[in-house]
CHARMM-style PDB file with segment names, atoms N, HN, CA, C and O in Angstrom:
ATOM      1  N   MET     1     -26.168 -27.595 -14.758  1.00  0.00      PROA
ATOM      2  CA  MET     1     -26.548 -28.883 -15.497  1.00  0.00      PROA
ATOM      3  C   MET     1     -27.972 -29.046 -14.596  1.00  0.00      PROA
ATOM      4  O   MET     1     -28.072 -28.628 -13.443  1.00  0.00      PROA
ATOM      5  N   ASP     2     -29.121 -29.773 -15.380  1.00  0.00      PROA
ATOM      6  HN  ASP     2     -29.040 -30.112 -16.317  1.00  0.00      PROA
ATOM      7  CA  ASP     2     -30.160 -30.311 -14.807  1.00  0.00      PROA
ATOM      8  C   ASP     2     -29.663 -31.647 -14.435  1.00  0.00      PROA
ATOM      9  O   ASP     2     -28.936 -32.238 -15.234  1.00  0.00      PROA
ATOM     10  N   LYS     3     -30.078 -32.363 -12.937  1.00  0.00      PROA
ATOM     11  HN  LYS     3     -30.668 -31.882 -12.288  1.00  0.00      PROA
ATOM     12  CA  LYS     3     -30.393 -33.648 -12.780  1.00  0.00      PROA
ATOM     13  C   LYS     3     -30.767 -34.469 -13.344  1.00  0.00      PROA
ATOM     14  O   LYS     3     -31.990 -34.601 -13.357  1.00  0.00      PROA
ATOM     15  N   GLU     4     -30.057 -35.302 -13.989  1.00  0.00      PROA
ATOM     16  HN  GLU     4     -29.063 -35.195 -13.979  1.00  0.00      PROA
ATOM     17  CA  GLU     4     -31.242 -36.587 -14.907  1.00  0.00      PROA
ATOM     18  C   GLU     4     -32.188 -37.252 -13.428  1.00  0.00      PROA
ATOM     19  O   GLU     4     -31.695 -37.543 -12.339  1.00  0.00      PROA
ATOM     20  N   VAL     5     -33.758 -37.366 -13.866  1.00  0.00      PROA
ATOM     21  HN  VAL     5     -34.159 -37.130 -14.751  1.00  0.00      PROA
ATOM     22  CA  VAL     5     -34.050 -38.193 -12.965  1.00  0.00      PROA
ATOM     23  C   VAL     5     -34.507 -39.407 -13.561  1.00  0.00      PROA
ATOM     24  O   VAL     5     -34.879 -39.474 -14.732  1.00  0.00      PROA
ATOM     25  N   TYR     6     -34.480 -40.468 -12.681  1.00  0.00      PROA
ATOM     26  HN  TYR     6     -34.177 -40.414 -11.729  1.00  0.00      PROA
ATOM     27  CA  TYR     6     -34.574 -42.042 -13.432  1.00  0.00      PROA
ATOM     28  C   TYR     6     -35.930 -42.658 -12.438  1.00  0.00      PROA
ATOM     29  O   TYR     6     -36.491 -43.712 -12.736  1.00  0.00      PROA
ATOM     30  N   ASN     7     -36.208 -42.084 -11.611  1.00  0.00      PROA
ATOM     31  HN  ASN     7     -35.752 -41.227 -11.369  1.00  0.00      PROA
ATOM     32  CA  ASN     7     -37.241 -42.898 -10.909  1.00  0.00      PROA
ATOM     33  C   ASN     7     -38.414 -41.737 -10.404  1.00  0.00      PROA
ATOM     34  O   ASN     7     -38.297 -40.556 -10.729  1.00  0.00      PROA
ATOM     35  N   ARG     8     -39.232 -42.095  -9.804  1.00  0.00      PROA
ATOM     36  HN  ARG     8     -39.326 -43.055  -9.540  1.00  0.00      PROA
ATOM     37  CA  ARG     8     -40.389 -41.168  -9.780  1.00  0.00      PROA
ATOM     38  C   ARG     8     -40.983 -41.710  -8.049  1.00  0.00      PROA
ATOM     39  O   ARG     8     -42.150 -41.748  -7.659  1.00  0.00      PROA
ATOM     40  N   ILE     9     -39.948 -42.010  -7.418  1.00  0.00      PROA
ATOM     41  HN  ILE     9     -39.000 -41.980  -7.735  1.00  0.00      PROA
ATOM     42  CA  ILE     9     -40.792 -42.154  -6.091  1.00  0.00      PROA
ATOM     43  C   ILE     9     -41.226 -41.149  -5.413  1.00  0.00      PROA
ATOM     44  O   ILE     9     -42.232 -41.278  -4.715  1.00  0.00      PROA
ATOM     45  N   LYS    10     -40.571 -40.001  -5.491  1.00  0.00      PROA
ATOM     46  HN  LYS    10     -39.754 -39.896  -6.059  1.00  0.00      PROA
ATOM     47  CA  LYS    10     -40.975 -39.062  -4.678  1.00  0.00      PROA
ATOM     48  C   LYS    10     -42.132 -38.157  -5.126  1.00  0.00      PROA
ATOM     49  O   LYS    10     -42.705 -37.295  -4.459  1.00  0.00      PROA
ATOM     50  N   ALA    11     -42.370 -38.552  -6.471  1.00  0.00      PROA
ATOM     51  HN  ALA    11     -41.905 -39.252  -7.013  1.00  0.00      PROA
ATOM     52  CA  ALA    11     -43.764 -38.136  -7.000  1.00  0.00      PROA
ATOM     53  C   ALA    11     -45.038 -38.920  -6.572  1.00  0.00      PROA
ATOM     54  O   ALA    11     -46.073 -38.393  -6.165  1.00  0.00      PROA
ATOM     55  N   VAL    12     -44.744 -40.693  -6.770  1.00  0.00      PROA
ATOM     56  HN  VAL    12     -43.903 -41.121  -7.100  1.00  0.00      PROA
ATOM     57  CA  VAL    12     -45.429 -41.144  -6.129  1.00  0.00      PROA
ATOM     58  C   VAL    12     -46.076 -41.119  -4.721  1.00  0.00      PROA
ATOM     59  O   VAL    12     -47.263 -41.229  -4.413  1.00  0.00      PROA
ATOM     60  N   LEU    13     -44.850 -40.926  -3.862  1.00  0.00      PROA
ATOM     61  HN  LEU    13     -43.886 -40.837  -4.112  1.00  0.00      PROA
ATOM     62  CA  LEU    13     -45.252 -40.779  -2.363  1.00  0.00      PROA
ATOM     63  C   LEU    13     -46.373 -39.597  -2.176  1.00  0.00      PROA
ATOM     64  O   LEU    13     -47.380 -39.764  -1.488  1.00  0.00      PROA
ATOM     65  N   ALA    14     -46.073 -38.386  -2.870  1.00  0.00      PROA
ATOM     66  HN  ALA    14     -45.254 -38.250  -3.429  1.00  0.00      PROA
ATOM     67  CA  ALA    14     -46.780 -37.183  -2.649  1.00  0.00      PROA
ATOM     68  C   ALA    14     -48.193 -37.573  -3.403  1.00  0.00      PROA
ATOM     69  O   ALA    14     -49.142 -37.560  -2.619  1.00  0.00      PROA
ATOM     70  N   GLU    15     -48.435 -37.820  -4.373  1.00  0.00      PROA
ATOM     71  HN  GLU    15     -47.664 -37.831  -5.009  1.00  0.00      PROA
ATOM     72  CA  GLU    15     -49.887 -38.353  -5.174  1.00  0.00      PROA
ATOM     73  C   GLU    15     -50.391 -39.517  -4.183  1.00  0.00      PROA
ATOM     74  O   GLU    15     -51.548 -39.880  -4.397  1.00  0.00      PROA
ATOM     75  N   GLN    16     -49.894 -39.987  -3.416  1.00  0.00      PROA
ATOM     76  HN  GLN    16     -48.955 -39.692  -3.242  1.00  0.00      PROA
ATOM     77  CA  GLN    16     -50.413 -41.277  -2.444  1.00  0.00      PROA
ATOM     78  C   GLN    16     -50.674 -40.556  -0.894  1.00  0.00      PROA
ATOM     79  O   GLN    16     -51.452 -41.091  -0.105  1.00  0.00      PROA
ATOM     80  N   GLY    17     -50.076 -39.520  -0.611  1.00  0.00      PROA
ATOM     81  HN  GLY    17     -49.444 -39.085  -1.253  1.00  0.00      PROA
ATOM     82  CA  GLY    17     -49.993 -38.451   0.697  1.00  0.00      PROA
ATOM     83  C   GLY    17     -49.266 -39.189   1.598  1.00  0.00      PROA
ATOM     84  O   GLY    17     -49.658 -39.333   2.756  1.00  0.00      PROA
ATOM     85  N   LYS    18     -47.895 -39.836   1.045  1.00  0.00      PROA
ATOM     86  HN  LYS    18     -47.577 -39.719   0.105  1.00  0.00      PROA
ATOM     87  CA  LYS    18     -47.246 -40.487   2.002  1.00  0.00      PROA
ATOM     88  C   LYS    18     -45.810 -39.812   2.186  1.00  0.00      PROA
ATOM     89  O   LYS    18     -45.577 -38.894   1.399  1.00  0.00      PROA
ATOM     90  N   THR    19     -45.123 -40.031   2.823  1.00  0.00      PROA
ATOM     91  HN  THR    19     -45.312 -40.777   3.462  1.00  0.00      PROA
ATOM     92  CA  THR    19     -43.727 -39.383   3.220  1.00  0.00      PROA
ATOM     93  C   THR    19     -42.321 -40.013   3.099  1.00  0.00      PROA
ATOM     94  O   THR    19     -42.319 -41.175   3.506  1.00  0.00      PROA
ATOM     95  N   ASN    20     -41.594 -39.746   2.829  1.00  0.00      PROA
ATOM     96  HN  ASN    20     -41.595 -38.802   2.498  1.00  0.00      PROA
ATOM     97  CA  ASN    20     -40.338 -40.711   2.755  1.00  0.00      PROA
ATOM     98  C   ASN    20     -39.999 -41.524   3.992  1.00  0.00      PROA
ATOM     99  O   ASN    20     -39.391 -42.591   3.910  1.00  0.00      PROA
ATOM    100  N   ASN    21     -40.429 -40.965   5.210  1.00  0.00      PROA
ATOM    101  HN  ASN    21     -40.922 -40.098   5.276  1.00  0.00      PROA
ATOM    102  CA  ASN    21     -40.181 -41.417   6.659  1.00  0.00      PROA
ATOM    103  C   ASN    21     -40.892 -42.777   6.448  1.00  0.00      PROA
ATOM    104  O   ASN    21     -40.462 -43.913   6.647  1.00  0.00      PROA
ATOM    105  N   TRP    22     -41.964 -42.403   6.041  1.00  0.00      PROA
ATOM    106  HN  TRP    22     -42.313 -41.480   5.880  1.00  0.00      PROA
ATOM    107  CA  TRP    22     -43.170 -43.668   5.952  1.00  0.00      PROA
ATOM    108  C   TRP    22     -43.062 -44.793   5.107  1.00  0.00      PROA
ATOM    109  O   TRP    22     -43.776 -45.778   5.295  1.00  0.00      PROA
ATOM    110  N   LEU    23     -42.069 -44.727   4.010  1.00  0.00      PROA
ATOM    111  HN  LEU    23     -41.489 -43.927   3.857  1.00  0.00      PROA
ATOM    112  CA  LEU    23     -41.802 -45.354   3.152  1.00  0.00      PROA
ATOM    113  C   LEU    23     -40.515 -46.280   3.701  1.00  0.00      PROA
ATOM    114  O   LEU    23     -40.404 -47.504   3.638  1.00  0.00      PROA
ATOM    115  N   ALA    24     -39.713 -45.440   4.180  1.00  0.00      PROA
ATOM    116  HN  ALA    24     -39.803 -44.446   4.232  1.00  0.00      PROA
ATOM    117  CA  ALA    24     -38.347 -46.175   5.100  1.00  0.00      PROA
ATOM    118  C   ALA    24     -39.358 -46.990   6.126  1.00  0.00      PROA
ATOM    119  O   ALA    24     -39.114 -48.195   6.074  1.00  0.00      PROA
ATOM    120  N   ASP    25     -40.114 -46.758   6.777  1.00  0.00      PROA
ATOM    121  HN  ASP    25     -40.312 -45.779   6.819  1.00  0.00      PROA
ATOM    122  CA  ASP    25     -40.400 -47.199   8.029  1.00  0.00      PROA
ATOM    123  C   ASP    25     -41.063 -48.610   7.403  1.00  0.00      PROA
ATOM    124  O   ASP    25     -40.694 -49.669   7.911  1.00  0.00      PROA
ATOM    125  N   GLN    26     -42.145 -48.642   6.185  1.00  0.00      PROA
ATOM    126  HN  GLN    26     -42.445 -47.782   5.772  1.00  0.00      PROA
ATOM    127  CA  GLN    26     -42.422 -49.742   5.618  1.00  0.00      PROA
ATOM    128  C   GLN    26     -41.540 -50.876   4.922  1.00  0.00      PROA
ATOM    129  O   GLN    26     -41.890 -52.027   4.661  1.00  0.00      PROA
ATOM    130  N   LEU    27     -40.218 -50.217   4.670  1.00  0.00      PROA
ATOM    131  HN  LEU    27     -39.935 -49.282   4.881  1.00  0.00      PROA
ATOM    132  CA  LEU    27     -38.926 -51.353   3.832  1.00  0.00      PROA
ATOM    133  C   LEU    27     -37.880 -51.384   4.903  1.00  0.00      PROA
ATOM    134  O   LEU    27     -36.805 -51.884   4.572  1.00  0.00      PROA
ATOM    135  N   GLU    28     -38.007 -50.921   6.175  1.00  0.00      PROA
ATOM    136  HN  GLU    28     -38.880 -50.514   6.443  1.00  0.00      PROA
ATOM    137  CA  GLU    28     -36.925 -50.932   7.361  1.00  0.00      PROA
ATOM    138  C   GLU    28     -36.140 -50.797   6.872  1.00  0.00      PROA
ATOM    139  O   GLU    28     -35.326 -51.709   6.724  1.00  0.00      PROA
ATOM    140  N   MET    29     -35.954 -49.482   6.317  1.00  0.00      PROA
ATOM    141  HN  MET    29     -36.615 -48.741   6.437  1.00  0.00      PROA
ATOM    142  CA  MET    29     -34.483 -48.723   5.536  1.00  0.00      PROA
ATOM    143  C   MET    29     -34.029 -47.955   6.211  1.00  0.00      PROA
ATOM    144  O   MET    29     -34.469 -47.936   7.361  1.00  0.00      PROA
ATOM    145  N   ASN    30     -33.256 -47.246   5.947  1.00  0.00      PROA
ATOM    146  HN  ASN    30     -32.899 -47.261   5.014  1.00  0.00      PROA
ATOM    147  CA  ASN    30     -32.636 -46.228   6.609  1.00  0.00      PROA
ATOM    148  C   ASN    30     -33.090 -45.105   6.118  1.00  0.00      PROA
ATOM    149  O   ASN    30     -33.127 -45.075   4.888  1.00  0.00      PROA
ATOM    150  N   ARG    31     -33.515 -43.995   6.777  1.00  0.00      PROA
ATOM    151  HN  ARG    31     -33.486 -44.020   7.776  1.00  0.00      PROA
ATOM    152  CA  ARG    31     -34.173 -42.971   5.883  1.00  0.00      PROA
ATOM    153  C   ARG    31     -33.674 -41.989   5.426  1.00  0.00      PROA
ATOM    154  O   ARG    31     -34.394 -41.068   5.040  1.00  0.00      PROA
ATOM    155  N   THR    32     -32.095 -41.911   5.333  1.00  0.00      PROA
ATOM    156  HN  THR    32     -31.510 -42.659   5.646  1.00  0.00      PROA
ATOM    157  CA  THR    32     -31.406 -41.138   4.597  1.00  0.00      PROA
ATOM    158  C   THR    32     -31.073 -41.753   3.049  1.00  0.00      PROA
ATOM    159  O   THR    32     -30.788 -41.198   1.987  1.00  0.00      PROA
ATOM    160  N   THR    33     -31.240 -43.113   3.427  1.00  0.00      PROA
ATOM    161  HN  THR    33     -31.471 -43.563   4.290  1.00  0.00      PROA
ATOM    162  CA  THR    33     -31.309 -43.857   1.973  1.00  0.00      PROA
ATOM    163  C   THR    33     -32.913 -43.413   0.952  1.00  0.00      PROA
ATOM    164  O   THR    33     -32.873 -43.020  -0.214  1.00  0.00      PROA
ATOM    165  N   VAL    34     -33.658 -43.528   1.425  1.00  0.00      PROA
ATOM    166  HN  VAL    34     -33.690 -43.847   2.372  1.00  0.00      PROA
ATOM    167  CA  VAL    34     -34.967 -43.446   0.852  1.00  0.00      PROA
ATOM    168  C   VAL    34     -35.061 -41.610   0.596  1.00  0.00      PROA
ATOM    169  O   VAL    34     -35.877 -41.151  -0.203  1.00  0.00      PROA
ATOM    170  N   SER    35     -34.231 -40.819   1.293  1.00  0.00      PROA
ATOM    171  HN  SER    35     -33.567 -41.192   1.942  1.00  0.00      PROA
ATOM    172  CA  SER    35     -34.149 -39.284   0.903  1.00  0.00      PROA
ATOM    173  C   SER    35     -33.645 -39.381  -0.378  1.00  0.00      PROA
ATOM    174  O   SER    35     -34.240 -39.049  -1.403  1.00  0.00      PROA
ATOM    175  N   LYS    36     -32.207 -39.980  -0.272  1.00  0.00      PROA
ATOM    176  HN  LYS    36     -31.723 -40.250   0.560  1.00  0.00      PROA
ATOM    177  CA  LYS    36     -31.791 -40.050  -1.445  1.00  0.00      PROA
ATOM    178  C   LYS    36     -32.184 -40.181  -2.522  1.00  0.00      PROA
ATOM    179  O   LYS    36     -31.987 -39.413  -3.463  1.00  0.00      PROA
ATOM    180  N   TRP    37     -32.794 -41.177  -2.523  1.00  0.00      PROA
ATOM    181  HN  TRP    37     -32.954 -41.801  -1.758  1.00  0.00      PROA
ATOM    182  CA  TRP    37     -33.623 -41.922  -3.690  1.00  0.00      PROA
ATOM    183  C   TRP    37     -34.603 -40.914  -4.247  1.00  0.00      PROA
ATOM    184  O   TRP    37     -34.689 -40.595  -5.432  1.00  0.00      PROA
ATOM    185  N   CYS    38     -35.342 -40.445  -3.228  1.00  0.00      PROA
ATOM    186  HN  CYS    38     -35.272 -40.704  -2.265  1.00  0.00      PROA
ATOM    187  CA  CYS    38     -36.212 -39.085  -3.686  1.00  0.00      PROA
ATOM    188  C   CYS    38     -35.647 -37.868  -3.962  1.00  0.00      PROA
ATOM    189  O   CYS    38     -36.358 -37.020  -4.500  1.00  0.00      PROA
ATOM    190  N   ARG    39     -34.412 -37.596  -3.676  1.00  0.00      PROA
ATOM    191  HN  ARG    39     -33.834 -38.285  -3.239  1.00  0.00      PROA
ATOM    192  CA  ARG    39     -33.966 -36.532  -4.529  1.00  0.00      PROA
ATOM    193  C   ARG    39     -32.902 -36.756  -5.617  1.00  0.00      PROA
ATOM    194  O   ARG    39     -32.020 -35.988  -6.001  1.00  0.00      PROA
ATOM    195  N   ASN    40     -33.250 -38.183  -6.072  1.00  0.00      PROA
ATOM    196  HN  ASN    40     -33.966 -38.807  -5.759  1.00  0.00      PROA
ATOM    197  CA  ASN    40     -32.518 -38.782  -7.418  1.00  0.00      PROA
ATOM    198  C   ASN    40     -30.967 -38.577  -6.763  1.00  0.00      PROA
ATOM    199  O   ASN    40     -30.197 -38.520  -7.722  1.00  0.00      PROA
ATOM    200  N   GLU    41     -30.451 -38.485  -5.882  1.00  0.00      PROA
ATOM    201  HN  GLU    41     -31.077 -38.531  -5.104  1.00  0.00      PROA
ATOM    202  CA  GLU    41     -28.831 -38.434  -5.721  1.00  0.00      PROA
ATOM    203  C   GLU    41     -28.302 -40.047  -5.584  1.00  0.00      PROA
ATOM    204  O   GLU    41     -27.092 -40.237  -5.459  1.00  0.00      PROA
ATOM    205  N   MET    42     -29.158 -41.103  -5.607  1.00  0.00      PROA
ATOM    206  HN  MET    42     -30.140 -40.949  -5.709  1.00  0.00      PROA
ATOM    207  CA  MET    42     -28.656 -42.373  -5.317  1.00  0.00      PROA
ATOM    208  C   MET    42     -29.868 -43.154  -6.029  1.00  0.00      PROA
ATOM    209  O   MET    42     -31.002 -42.675  -5.989  1.00  0.00      PROA
ATOM    210  N   GLN    43     -29.567 -44.512  -6.761  1.00  0.00      PROA
ATOM    211  HN  GLN    43     -28.646 -44.901  -6.794  1.00  0.00      PROA
ATOM    212  CA  GLN    43     -31.012 -44.950  -7.185  1.00  0.00      PROA
ATOM    213  C   GLN    43     -30.934 -46.402  -6.110  1.00  0.00      PROA
ATOM    214  O   GLN    43     -29.980 -46.960  -5.567  1.00  0.00      PROA
ATOM    215  N   PRO    44     -32.343 -46.665  -6.116  1.00  0.00      PROA
ATOM    216  CA  PRO    44     -32.637 -47.996  -5.473  1.00  0.00      PROA
ATOM    217  C   PRO    44     -32.411 -49.581  -6.221  1.00  0.00      PROA
ATOM    218  O   PRO    44     -33.074 -49.788  -7.237  1.00  0.00      PROA
ATOM    219  N   ARG    45     -31.774 -50.340  -5.878  1.00  0.00      PROA
ATOM    220  HN  ARG    45     -31.236 -50.172  -5.052  1.00  0.00      PROA
ATOM    221  CA  ARG    45     -31.549 -51.835  -6.478  1.00  0.00      PROA
ATOM    222  C   ARG    45     -32.842 -51.824  -7.462  1.00  0.00      PROA
ATOM    223  O   ARG    45     -33.705 -50.947  -7.501  1.00  0.00      PROA
ATOM    224  N   VAL    46     -32.773 -52.950  -8.209  1.00  0.00      PROA
ATOM    225  HN  VAL    46     -32.071 -53.662  -8.177  1.00  0.00      PROA
ATOM    226  CA  VAL    46     -33.791 -53.295  -8.951  1.00  0.00      PROA
ATOM    227  C   VAL    46     -34.880 -54.136  -7.914  1.00  0.00      PROA
ATOM    228  O   VAL    46     -36.068 -53.933  -7.661  1.00  0.00      PROA
ATOM    229  N   GLU    47     -33.951 -55.128  -7.458  1.00  0.00      PROA
ATOM    230  HN  GLU    47     -32.986 -55.293  -7.663  1.00  0.00      PROA
ATOM    231  CA  GLU    47     -35.039 -55.760  -6.079  1.00  0.00      PROA
ATOM    232  C   GLU    47     -36.000 -54.585  -5.075  1.00  0.00      PROA
ATOM    233  O   GLU    47     -37.188 -54.528  -4.759  1.00  0.00      PROA
ATOM    234  N   THR    48     -34.895 -53.807  -4.816  1.00  0.00      PROA
ATOM    235  HN  THR    48     -33.930 -53.854  -5.073  1.00  0.00      PROA
ATOM    236  CA  THR    48     -35.732 -53.147  -3.864  1.00  0.00      PROA
ATOM    237  C   THR    48     -36.802 -51.863  -4.645  1.00  0.00      PROA
ATOM    238  O   THR    48     -37.730 -51.351  -4.019  1.00  0.00      PROA
ATOM    239  N   LEU    49     -36.510 -51.543  -5.888  1.00  0.00      PROA
ATOM    240  HN  LEU    49     -35.757 -51.959  -6.396  1.00  0.00      PROA
ATOM    241  CA  LEU    49     -37.771 -50.971  -6.908  1.00  0.00      PROA
ATOM    242  C   LEU    49     -39.278 -52.208  -6.548  1.00  0.00      PROA
ATOM    243  O   LEU    49     -40.460 -51.932  -6.339  1.00  0.00      PROA
ATOM    244  N   PHE    50     -38.777 -53.179  -6.586  1.00  0.00      PROA
ATOM    245  HN  PHE    50     -37.817 -53.403  -6.755  1.00  0.00      PROA
ATOM    246  CA  PHE    50     -39.870 -54.062  -6.463  1.00  0.00      PROA
ATOM    247  C   PHE    50     -40.794 -54.164  -5.063  1.00  0.00      PROA
ATOM    248  O   PHE    50     -41.997 -54.381  -4.919  1.00  0.00      PROA
ATOM    249  N   GLN    51     -39.767 -53.925  -4.135  1.00  0.00      PROA
ATOM    250  HN  GLN    51     -38.790 -53.748  -4.252  1.00  0.00      PROA
ATOM    251  CA  GLN    51     -40.332 -54.193  -2.952  1.00  0.00      PROA
ATOM    252  C   GLN    51     -41.072 -52.667  -2.661  1.00  0.00      PROA
ATOM    253  O   GLN    51     -42.111 -52.651  -2.001  1.00  0.00      PROA
ATOM    254  N   ILE    52     -40.496 -51.406  -3.176  1.00  0.00      PROA
ATOM    255  HN  ILE    52     -39.651 -51.419  -3.712  1.00  0.00      PROA
ATOM    256  CA  ILE    52     -41.309 -50.665  -3.008  1.00  0.00      PROA
ATOM    257  C   ILE    52     -42.661 -50.528  -3.632  1.00  0.00      PROA
ATOM    258  O   ILE    52     -43.618 -50.027  -3.043  1.00  0.00      PROA
ATOM    259  N   ALA    53     -42.695 -50.993  -4.839  1.00  0.00      PROA
ATOM    260  HN  ALA    53     -41.918 -51.400  -5.318  1.00  0.00      PROA
ATOM    261  CA  ALA    53     -43.874 -51.087  -5.762  1.00  0.00      PROA
ATOM    262  C   ALA    53     -44.712 -52.017  -5.070  1.00  0.00      PROA
ATOM    263  O   ALA    53     -45.859 -51.979  -5.515  1.00  0.00      PROA
ATOM    264  N   LYS    54     -44.588 -52.657  -4.345  1.00  0.00      PROA
ATOM    265  HN  LYS    54     -43.656 -52.688  -3.983  1.00  0.00      PROA
ATOM    266  CA  LYS    54     -45.299 -53.563  -3.412  1.00  0.00      PROA
ATOM    267  C   LYS    54     -45.917 -52.874  -2.186  1.00  0.00      PROA
ATOM    268  O   LYS    54     -47.118 -52.937  -1.926  1.00  0.00      PROA
ATOM    269  N   VAL    55     -45.170 -52.327  -1.581  1.00  0.00      PROA
ATOM    270  HN  VAL    55     -44.194 -52.275  -1.792  1.00  0.00      PROA
ATOM    271  CA  VAL    55     -45.499 -51.254  -0.292  1.00  0.00      PROA
ATOM    272  C   VAL    55     -46.316 -50.492  -1.094  1.00  0.00      PROA
ATOM    273  O   VAL    55     -47.488 -50.665  -0.758  1.00  0.00      PROA
ATOM    274  N   LEU    56     -46.179 -49.568  -2.196  1.00  0.00      PROA
ATOM    275  HN  LEU    56     -45.227 -49.427  -2.469  1.00  0.00      PROA
ATOM    276  CA  LEU    56     -47.167 -48.693  -2.715  1.00  0.00      PROA
ATOM    277  C   LEU    56     -47.998 -49.285  -3.694  1.00  0.00      PROA
ATOM    278  O   LEU    56     -48.413 -48.653  -4.665  1.00  0.00      PROA
ATOM    279  N   ASP    57     -48.278 -50.576  -3.459  1.00  0.00      PROA
ATOM    280  HN  ASP    57     -47.941 -51.090  -2.671  1.00  0.00      PROA
ATOM    281  CA  ASP    57     -49.674 -51.130  -4.334  1.00  0.00      PROA
ATOM    282  C   ASP    57     -49.645 -50.704  -5.629  1.00  0.00      PROA
ATOM    283  O   ASP    57     -50.721 -50.256  -6.024  1.00  0.00      PROA
ATOM    284  N   LEU    58     -48.681 -50.704  -6.468  1.00  0.00      PROA
ATOM    285  HN  LEU    58     -47.806 -51.068  -6.147  1.00  0.00      PROA
ATOM    286  CA  LEU    58     -48.383 -50.608  -7.748  1.00  0.00      PROA
ATOM    287  C   LEU    58     -47.427 -51.269  -8.797  1.00  0.00      PROA
ATOM    288  O   LEU    58     -46.443 -51.948  -8.502  1.00  0.00      PROA
ATOM    289  N   ASN    59     -47.786 -51.022  -9.862  1.00  0.00      PROA
ATOM    290  HN  ASN    59     -48.585 -50.471 -10.102  1.00  0.00      PROA
ATOM    291  CA  ASN    59     -46.690 -51.688 -10.911  1.00  0.00      PROA
ATOM    292  C   ASN    59     -45.443 -50.957 -10.851  1.00  0.00      PROA
ATOM    293  O   ASN    59     -45.332 -49.736 -10.964  1.00  0.00      PROA
ATOM    294  N   VAL    60     -44.389 -51.906 -10.642  1.00  0.00      PROA
ATOM    295  HN  VAL    60     -44.479 -52.897 -10.550  1.00  0.00      PROA
ATOM    296  CA  VAL    60     -43.032 -51.161 -10.848  1.00  0.00      PROA
ATOM    297  C   VAL    60     -42.710 -50.155 -11.758  1.00  0.00      PROA
ATOM    298  O   VAL    60     -41.935 -49.247 -11.458  1.00  0.00      PROA
ATOM    299  N   ARG    61     -43.352 -50.266 -13.055  1.00  0.00      PROA
ATOM    300  HN  ARG    61     -43.982 -51.003 -13.298  1.00  0.00      PROA
ATOM    301  CA  ARG    61     -42.860 -49.743 -14.075  1.00  0.00      PROA
ATOM    302  C   ARG    61     -43.443 -48.259 -13.659  1.00  0.00      PROA
ATOM    303  O   ARG    61     -42.669 -47.322 -13.853  1.00  0.00      PROA
ATOM    304  N   ILE    62     -44.575 -47.999 -13.173  1.00  0.00      PROA
ATOM    305  HN  ILE    62     -45.204 -48.761 -13.015  1.00  0.00      PROA
ATOM    306  CA  ILE    62     -44.715 -46.732 -12.513  1.00  0.00      PROA
ATOM    307  C   ILE    62     -43.694 -45.671 -11.656  1.00  0.00      PROA
ATOM    308  O   ILE    62     -43.600 -44.450 -11.523  1.00  0.00      PROA
ATOM    309  N   LEU    63     -43.145 -46.609 -11.270  1.00  0.00      PROA
ATOM    310  HN  LEU    63     -43.221 -47.601 -11.378  1.00  0.00      PROA
ATOM    311  CA  LEU    63     -41.736 -46.042 -10.423  1.00  0.00      PROA
ATOM    312  C   LEU    63     -40.651 -45.832 -11.259  1.00  0.00      PROA
ATOM    313  O   LEU    63     -39.559 -45.700 -10.705  1.00  0.00      PROA
ATOM    314  N   LEU    64     -40.715 -45.760 -12.695  1.00  0.00      PROA
ATOM    315  HN  LEU    64     -41.602 -45.867 -13.144  1.00  0.00      PROA
ATOM    316  CA  LEU    64     -39.311 -45.639 -13.610  1.00  0.00      PROA
ATOM    317  C   LEU    64     -39.821 -44.512 -14.565  1.00  0.00      PROA
ATOM    318  O   LEU    64     -41.013 -44.251 -14.727  1.00  0.00      PROA
ATOM    319  N   VAL    65     -38.845 -43.914 -15.139  1.00  0.00      PROA
ATOM    320  HN  VAL    65     -37.877 -44.126 -15.007  1.00  0.00      PROA
ATOM    321  CA  VAL    65     -38.997 -42.831 -15.855  1.00  0.00      PROA
ATOM    322  C   VAL    65     -38.723 -43.369 -17.265  1.00  0.00      PROA
ATOM    323  O   VAL    65     -37.755 -44.113 -17.421  1.00  0.00      PROA
ATOM    324  N   ALA    66     -39.647 -42.988 -18.486  1.00  0.00      PROA
ATOM    325  HN  ALA    66     -40.434 -42.384 -18.359  1.00  0.00      PROA
ATOM    326  CA  ALA    66     -39.480 -43.930 -19.598  1.00  0.00      PROA
ATOM    327  C   ALA    66     -38.129 -43.310 -20.179  1.00  0.00      PROA
ATOM    328  O   ALA    66     -37.692 -42.179 -19.966  1.00  0.00      PROA
ATOM    329  N   THR    67     -37.587 -44.296 -20.945  1.00  0.00      PROA
ATOM    330  HN  THR    67     -37.942 -45.214 -21.118  1.00  0.00      PROA
ATOM    331  CA  THR    67     -36.102 -43.873 -21.730  1.00  0.00      PROA
ATOM    332  C   THR    67     -37.075 -43.245 -22.874  1.00  0.00      PROA
ATOM    333  O   THR    67     -36.599 -42.130 -23.088  1.00  0.00      PROA
ATOM    334  N   ARG    68     -37.917 -43.380 -23.494  1.00  0.00      PROA
ATOM    335  HN  ARG    68     -38.303 -44.286 -23.320  1.00  0.00      PROA
ATOM    336  CA  ARG    68     -38.333 -43.157 -24.918  1.00  0.00      PROA
ATOM    337  C   ARG    68     -39.969 -43.223 -24.802  1.00  0.00      PROA
ATOM    338  O   ARG    68     -40.480 -43.761 -23.819  1.00  0.00      PROA
ATOM    339  N   GLU    69     -40.723 -42.686 -25.787  1.00  0.00      PROA
ATOM    340  HN  GLU    69     -40.308 -42.249 -26.585  1.00  0.00      PROA
ATOM    341  CA  GLU    69     -42.262 -42.967 -25.896  1.00  0.00      PROA
ATOM    342  C   GLU    69     -42.459 -43.889 -26.782  1.00  0.00      PROA
ATOM    343  OT1 GLU    69     -43.602 -44.270 -27.034  1.00  0.00      PROA
TER     344      GLU     69
END
């Protein structure tokens, strides 16, 4: 079965030419944790999503996959 995708962190990092390690450094978080977010093995807390959006200078909604059109 395909793994459900909940966030777009990996895609947005690629669009901006940034890496998981860069994001981990900016957030002062463990690189393994950020890597798990990018692989959708684990999801960041809502508060962390807002921090990620701030670091990436975008609306937090961009980081989420819509549940309906």
